[in-house]
C-alpha positions in Angstrom: 86.3 124.6 94.7 90.1 123.9 93.6 92.3 126.0 95.7 95.6 125.5 94.0 96.9 123.9 90.4 100.2 123.3 90.0 102.3 121.9 86.8 105.6 120.8 86.0 107.8 119.9 83.2 104.3 119.5 81.2 105.0 120.7 77.4 106.4 124.4 77.3 105.4 125.0 81.0 108.7 124.3 83.3 106.4 125.3 86.3 103.7 127.1 87.2 101.5 127.5 90.1 97.9 129.1 90.3 96.1 129.9 93.4 92.6 129.9 92.2 89.8 132.4 93.8 86.0 131.4 94.5 84.2 133.3 91.3 85.4 133.4 88.2 88.7 133.2 87.2 90.2 133.6 83.7 93.3 132.5 81.8 94.4 134.9 79.0 97.2 134.9 76.8 98.4 135.4 73.0 97.7 132.6 70.4 99.9 129.9 71.1 101.4 130.8 74.5 99.9 127.7 75.9 96.5 128.2 77.4 95.6 124.9 76.2 98.4 123.4 78.3 96.4 124.1 81.2 93.7 122.2 79.8 96.1 118.9 79.1 96.8 119.7 82.7 93.3 119.1 83.9 92.3 116.6 82.1 95.3 114.7 83.6 93.6 115.3 86.8 90.2 113.7 85.2 92.3 110.6 84.6 93.2 111.5 80.8 95.2 109.5 78.5 98.5 111.5 78.1 99.3 112.1 74.5 102.8 111.3 73.5 105.8 113.8 73.7 103.6 115.7 76.6 106.7 115.8 79.0 108.8 118.6 78.3 112.0 118.0 76.6 114.6 117.3 78.6 113.0 116.6 82.0 112.3 112.7 83.5 108.3 113.2 84.1 105.7 115.7 84.2 103.7 116.6 87.2 100.2 117.7 87.5 98.3 118.6 91.3 95.1 119.7 92.2 94.3 120.8 95.7 90.2 121.2 96.2 88.5 121.9 99.5 87.8 118.6 101.1 84.1 118.3 102.3 81.9 116.6 104.4 80.4 114.2 101.4 83.5 114.0 99.9 85.7 112.7 103.0 82.9 109.8 103.7 83.0 109.1 100.0 87.0 108.3 100.0 86.4 106.7 103.2 90.0 104.9 104.1 91.6 106.5 101.0 92.7 109.7 102.7 94.0 110.0 106.4 91.1 110.5 109.1 92.7 114.3 109.9 93.2 115.4 106.2 91.7 119.2 105.6 92.1 119.3 101.9 91.6 116.7 98.9 95.3 116.8 96.6 95.1 115.0 93.3 98.4 114.3 91.8 99.4 112.8 88.4 102.9 111.8 87.3 103.7 111.0 83.5 107.1 109.5 82.9 108.7 110.5 79.6 108.2 107.3 78.2 104.8 107.2 79.1 104.1 105.5 82.2 101.8 107.2 84.7 101.1 107.2 88.5 98.4 108.5 90.0 98.1 109.6 93.9 95.5 110.8 96.4 96.8 112.8 99.4 99.9 111.1 98.5 98.6 107.5 98.7 99.0 105.7 95.5 95.6 105.1 93.6 94.4 103.8 90.2 93.8 106.3 87.2 90.2 105.0 87.7 90.0 106.0 91.1 91.1 109.7 90.1 89.2 109.6 87.4 85.8 109.0 89.8 87.0 111.3 92.3 88.0 114.3 90.1 85.3 113.8 88.4 83.1 114.9 91.2 85.3 118.1 91.9 85.9 119.4 88.1 83.8 119.6 85.2 85.6 120.4 81.9 83.9 122.0 78.8 85.6 122.9 75.8 86.5 121.6 72.1 88.2 118.4 73.2 86.2 117.9 76.4 82.2 118.3 75.9 81.6 114.7 76.2 79.4 115.2 79.7 77.2 117.3 77.8 77.0 114.9 74.9 76.4 111.9 77.0 72.3 110.9 77.1 72.4 110.3 80.9 73.6 113.9 81.5 71.4 115.1 79.1 68.7 113.2 81.2 70.2 114.6 84.5 70.0 118.3 83.6 66.5 117.8 82.7 65.7 116.3 85.8 67.4 119.0 87.8 65.0 121.6 86.2 62.1 119.6 87.1 63.2 120.6 90.9 63.9 118.8 93.9 60.7 116.6 94.2 62.2 115.0 90.7 65.4 114.3 92.4 63.3 112.6 94.9 61.4 110.6 92.5 64.6 109.4 90.7 65.8 107.9 94.5 62.5 106.2 94.6 62.9 105.0 91.0 66.4 103.4 91.5 64.9 101.7 94.9 62.1 100.2 93.1 64.0 99.3 90.0 66.6 97.6 92.3 63.7 95.5 93.7 62.0 94.5 90.3 65.6 93.5 89.3 66.1 91.1 92.6 62.7 89.5 92.1 63.5 89.1 88.4 66.8 87.2 89.5 64.7 85.1 92.2 62.1 84.3 89.5 64.9 82.9 87.2 66.8 81.1 89.5 63.2 79.3 90.8 62.1 78.6 87.2 65.9 77.0 86.1 65.0 74.7 89.7 61.5 74.1 88.4 62.8 72.6 84.8 64.7 69.8 86.4 63.1 69.5 89.7 61.2 66.2 88.5 64.4 64.6 87.7 66.6 66.0 90.7 63.1 65.2 93.0 63.4 61.5 91.9 67.3 61.1 92.4 67.4 63.0 96.0 64.5 60.8 97.2 66.2 57.8 95.9 69.6 58.4 97.5 68.1 59.9 100.4 65.9 56.3 100.8 69.6 54.3 100.4 71.3 56.3 103.1 68.1 56.4 105.8 67.9 52.3 105.1 71.5 51.9 105.3 71.1 54.2 108.5 75.2 54.6 108.8 76.5 55.4 112.3 80.6 56.3 112.5 80.3 54.4 116.0 79.2 51.4 114.6 81.7 51.3 111.7 84.3 51.6 114.6 82.8 48.4 116.7 82.1 46.6 112.9 85.8 46.9 112.4 86.7 45.5 115.5 84.4 42.8 115.5 85.6 41.9 112.1 89.3 41.6 113.5 88.4 39.6 116.0 86.4 37.1 114.3 89.0 36.8 111.5 91.2 35.2 114.2 88.7 33.3 116.9 90.2 30.0 116.3 93.4 31.0 117.7 91.9 33.0 120.2 90.0 29.7 121.1 93.0 27.6 121.4 95.3 29.7 123.3 92.5 30.5 125.9 91.7 26.8 126.2 95.4 25.5 126.3 95.7 27.9 129.4 92.6 27.2 130.7 93.8 22.7 130.8 96.9 23.9 132.1 95.3 25.3 135.4 92.4 23.2 135.7 92.3 20.2 133.1 89.4 18.0 132.7 91.6 14.6 133.1 93.9 14.4 135.9 95.5 17.6 137.7 96.9 21.1 136.5 98.5 24.1 138.1 95.2 24.7 140.4 95.3 21.0 142.6 99.0 21.7 142.8 98.4 25.1 144.2 95.6 23.7 146.5 98.0 20.9 147.9 100.5 22.6 148.8 98.6 25.5 150.5 96.9 22.8 152.2 100.4 21.8 153.6 101.1 25.5 154.4 97.8 25.8 156.2 98.7 23.1 159.1 101.8 24.6 160.3 100.2 28.1 160.5 101.0 30.1 163.6 104.6 28.6 164.2 106.6 30.7 162.3 105.9 34.2 162.0 108.0 34.3 158.9 106.2 31.9 157.0 102.6 33.1 158.0 102.9 36.1 155.2 104.2 33.7 152.5 101.2 31.5 153.3 98.9 34.5 152.7 100.6 35.3 149.6 100.2 31.4 148.8 96.4 31.3 149.4 96.1 34.4 147.2 97.5 32.6 144.4 95.3 29.9 144.7 92.3 31.9 144.6 93.4 34.2 141.9 94.4 30.9 140.0 90.9 29.5 140.4 89.2 33.0 139.4 91.5 33.0 136.2 90.4 29.6 135.1 86.6 30.5 135.3 87.4 33.5 133.4 88.9 31.7 130.8 85.9 28.9 130.3 83.7 31.9 130.2 85.7 33.2 127.5 85.8 30.1 125.7 82.0 29.4 125.8 81.7 33.2 124.4 83.8 32.2 121.2 81.1 30.4 120.2 80.5 32.3 117.1 77.0 31.8 115.4 77.3 30.8 111.6 77.7 33.8 109.1 78.5 36.4 111.7 81.7 37.1 109.9 79.9 37.2 106.7 77.4 39.6 107.5 79.9 42.0 109.1 81.7 42.0 106.1 78.7 42.6 104.1 77.8 45.5 106.7 80.9 46.9 106.1 81.0 47.1 102.5 77.5 48.5 102.5 78.8 51.5 104.8 82.2 51.8 102.5 80.2 52.1 99.3 78.1 54.7 100.6 81.2 56.6 101.8 82.6 56.5 98.3 79.6 57.4 96.6 78.8 60.5 99.0 82.3 61.8 99.8 84.8 59.3 101.2 83.9 59.2 104.8 81.1 58.2 106.6 80.8 61.6 108.2 80.4 62.7 104.5 77.2 60.8 104.0 75.9 62.1 106.8 76.4 65.9 105.5 75.3 64.7 102.4 72.1 63.3 103.7 71.4 66.9 105.8 72.2 68.9 102.6 69.9 66.5 100.1 67.1 67.0 102.8 66.9 70.9 102.5 67.3 70.6 98.7 64.3 68.2 98.7 62.5 70.9 100.9 63.7 73.8 98.8 62.2 71.5 95.7 59.0 70.5 97.2 58.4 73.8 97.8 59.4 75.1 94.4 55.7 75.4 92.9 54.3 77.7 96.0 57.9 79.9 96.2 57.5 80.3 91.9 54.2 81.7 92.7 55.0 84.0 95.4 58.0 85.4 93.3 56.0 85.7 90.4 53.2 87.9 92.5 56.3 89.4 94.0 57.7 90.5 90.6 54.3 91.7 89.6 53.8 94.2 92.5 57.7 95.4 92.5 57.1 95.7 88.7 53.6 97.6 89.5 55.6 100.1 91.9 58.4 100.9 89.4 55.7 101.7 86.2 54.1 103.7 88.8 57.0 105.9 89.7 58.3 106.0 86.2 55.0 107.0 85.0 55.5 110.3 87.5 58.8 110.9 86.3 57.5 110.9 82.8 54.7 113.3 83.5 57.3 115.7 85.2 59.9 115.5 82.3 57.3 116.1 79.8 55.7 119.1 81.3 59.6 120.5 81.8 60.9 120.2 78.6 59.4 122.6 76.6 59.9 125.0 79.0 63.7 124.5 79.7 64.0 124.2 75.5 62.2 127.8 75.6 64.4 129.3 78.0 67.7 127.8 76.7 66.8 129.5 73.3 66.4 132.6 74.6 69.9 132.2 77.0 71.2 131.2 73.0 70.2 134.5 71.2 72.2 136.7 74.3 74.9 134.3 73.5 75.9 134.8 70.0 73.3 131.7 68.5 70.8 134.1 67.2 68.6 132.0 65.0 69.3 128.6 66.8 66.4 126.4 68.0 66.9 124.2 70.7 64.5 121.2 72.0 64.2 118.7 74.5 63.2 115.5 72.7 61.7 112.5 75.1 61.3 108.7 73.8 60.5 105.5 75.6 63.4 102.8 76.5 63.2 99.9 79.0 62.5 101.2 82.6 66.1 101.2 84.1 67.2 103.1 87.4 66.1 106.5 86.0 62.9 105.4 85.0 61.6 104.7 81.1 62.8 107.8 79.2 65.6 108.5 77.2 66.4 112.1 76.4 68.1 113.7 73.5 69.0 117.5 73.3 68.4 118.9 69.7 69.9 121.7 68.4 69.4 123.7 64.8 72.8 126.3 65.0 71.1 128.4 62.1 67.6 129.1 61.6 66.1 127.0 58.8 68.6 124.5 59.2 66.9 121.0 60.0 67.6 120.0 63.8 69.9 117.4 64.8 71.2 115.8 68.3 73.3 118.0 70.0 76.4 115.5 70.2 76.3 115.3 66.3 75.7 118.9 65.5 77.5 121.6 67.8 80.9 122.6 67.6 83.2 122.8 70.6 82.7 126.5 71.3 78.9 125.6 70.7 78.8 123.1 73.1 80.1 125.6 75.8 77.7 128.1 75.3 75.0 125.5 75.3 76.6 124.2 78.6 76.3 127.7 79.9 72.9 128.4 78.7 71.6 125.0 80.5 73.7 125.8 83.5 72.0 129.1 83.6 68.8 127.9 83.1 69.1 124.5 85.1 71.6 125.2 87.6 71.9 121.6 90.1 73.2 123.5 92.8 76.3 121.7 92.7 79.8 123.3 93.9 81.5 120.8 91.2 84.5 123.7 89.6 83.4 124.2 86.0 86.1 124.6 83.6 85.5 126.5 80.3 87.4 126.5 77.4 86.8 128.2 73.6 83.5 129.7 75.2 83.8 132.5 73.5 84.5 131.1 70.4 83.4 133.4 67.2 82.1 135.7 69.9 82.4 139.5 70.0 81.3 142.6 71.1 78.1 143.5 73.0 77.6 139.4 72.8 80.9 138.9 74.3 79.9 141.0 77.4 77.1 139.1 77.7 79.2 135.8 77.8 80.9 137.1 80.4 77.8 138.4 82.4 76.6 134.9 82.2 79.8 133.2 83.3 79.6 135.8 86.5 76.3 134.7 87.3 77.5 131.2 87.1 80.0 131.7 89.3 78.2 133.3 92.2 77.8 130.4 93.9 80.5 128.1 92.2 84.0 128.1 91.2 84.4 128.5 87.4 87.6 128.7 85.4 87.6 130.5 82.1 90.3 130.1 79.1 89.7 133.5 76.9 90.8 135.8 74.6 88.0 138.3 75.1 88.6 141.6 77.1 85.0 141.5 78.0 84.6 138.4 79.4 88.4 138.8 81.5 87.4 142.0 82.6 84.8 140.5 84.7 87.2 137.9 86.7 87.5 137.7 90.5 91.0 136.3 89.7 93.1 137.0 86.5 96.2 135.2 85.1 98.4 135.7 82.2 99.9 133.0 80.2 103.3 134.0 78.2 105.8 132.6 76.3 109.2 133.1 75.7 110.5 132.1 72.1 114.0 133.2 73.0 115.0 130.0 75.2 115.5 126.5 73.8 113.1 124.7 74.6 110.3 127.6 74.3 108.9 128.7 78.0 105.7 129.5 79.2 105.2 131.3 82.5 101.5 131.8 84.2 101.4 134.7 86.0 98.8 136.0 88.8 97.9 139.8 87.9 97.2 142.5 90.3 95.1 145.2 89.0 97.1 147.7 87.4 98.5 144.6 85.3 94.8 143.6 84.7 94.1 146.7 83.1 97.4 146.2 80.9 96.7 142.9 79.7 93.0 143.9 78.9 94.4 146.5 76.6 96.8 143.5 75.0 93.5 141.9 74.5 91.9 144.7 72.7 94.8 144.6 70.3 96.2 147.6 71.5 99.8 149.1 72.1 100.2 149.5 76.2 100.5 153.6 75.5 97.4 153.8 73.4 95.3 156.1 75.6 92.0 155.3 73.9 92.5 151.4 74.6 93.9 152.0 78.1 90.6 153.9 78.8 88.4 151.4 77.2 90.3 148.7 79.4 89.3 151.0 82.5 85.6 151.4 81.9 85.6 147.5 81.0 86.8 147.0 84.5 85.2 149.5 86.1 82.0 148.0 84.9 82.5 144.8 86.5 
């Protein structure tokens, strides 16, 4: 429900605040007073594009704000776009004089699209320029399904789920078909590359060892010469070396052992040195013998490293990338190998999903086929009451590709006068006629929604007793939801739960329009004005009171 509507510097209105009531709210005023300004204000809240010159002359910007009741469903839908402790929903739109706009939801910046999405669930506008909802095929389908009853809404939910499954199956099948088309070629390539990698059996640790070995082999002669020279210095094959000298000197020291306690530790150190020299000589000889390189080892090492390098360059730049590529390729190979079986499974799954979708679509169609003539008959009865005597209304069903709502296209057909060929509602009906058709439809196929309905020009071409019937239909519609009606008929205005009057003061520059909530005595005075009489016209005053009393 819309609790408050605030408008500032919008066309003729400098400042206005409407505190709306549950039930039927009406706005009245002289022709040209600015009733349509409020229609523009609501359109801005619905995300409409501001027209040029919409900002009041002399003002920097126009501002429109709507304060709505915040239900649990809307709170859940908005999520973190509103504060957790918010107890109302505030939608606002600013329009700068140069045309730039800014939207907010509970004070937080929002896109115009977000504002449109949220407002559309809170407010629906029907009038001369705002009857798009009724002319949209999907909306007509929703109205028909709403008339079918709650079971149909359950079928709609099942249909949406079934269609989603069909779409998923179709996408998977297409992927598998595309995979199957290039499967053999890709299989050959993967098998070749995996065989090449598996045959090479690359290893990062092996590569490190080979690199070290190559460095060693490249300097083997220098290593052998250095070790051999050291070995010759210690214990040459011909003559005496360091080891012999150490042994001879050690024998002399041993001979005087125990005589001088200061020399004995030095003797022990000399003996250790001689032992170490012997061990070092043996190690050097073994090292020289280990450098006996088998022929072709360096070439074999270089070839192995070249193979590993070639694989690295081919599959990612490193052996780690090569190994990762091999793992991925094995998984891909398994998928391709199983593709034929997967294709058969996906085909069967699609057939099953399509059959389920077709069954639900058939149930939807059956219910729609049964309900369509009943809806049309009841709407025709309501149209007779709403000053569209002789108008015919029909609901046509046609087949279309299955979608989330089934396999039916719905078109509301209308002939506004007897003897005239019927045509699609979107092409035939005027704005006022559309409003009355919607009033008839909402009365017949009330969907239980709490969305606020706004009617403009619903009374076009209506007068007398018919006007009273239109008013009564509006009031009946407003018994369980909020309705806002811009009208020029006293028969409708007299039924309002809350009445607002719009007046224009042409003496100001620029012209100023004000909106006032009327109290009971003022309501009667406004009804007198709407009857076209002077305020002191006793007959008109009596008629106005009778209208109000009859409400």
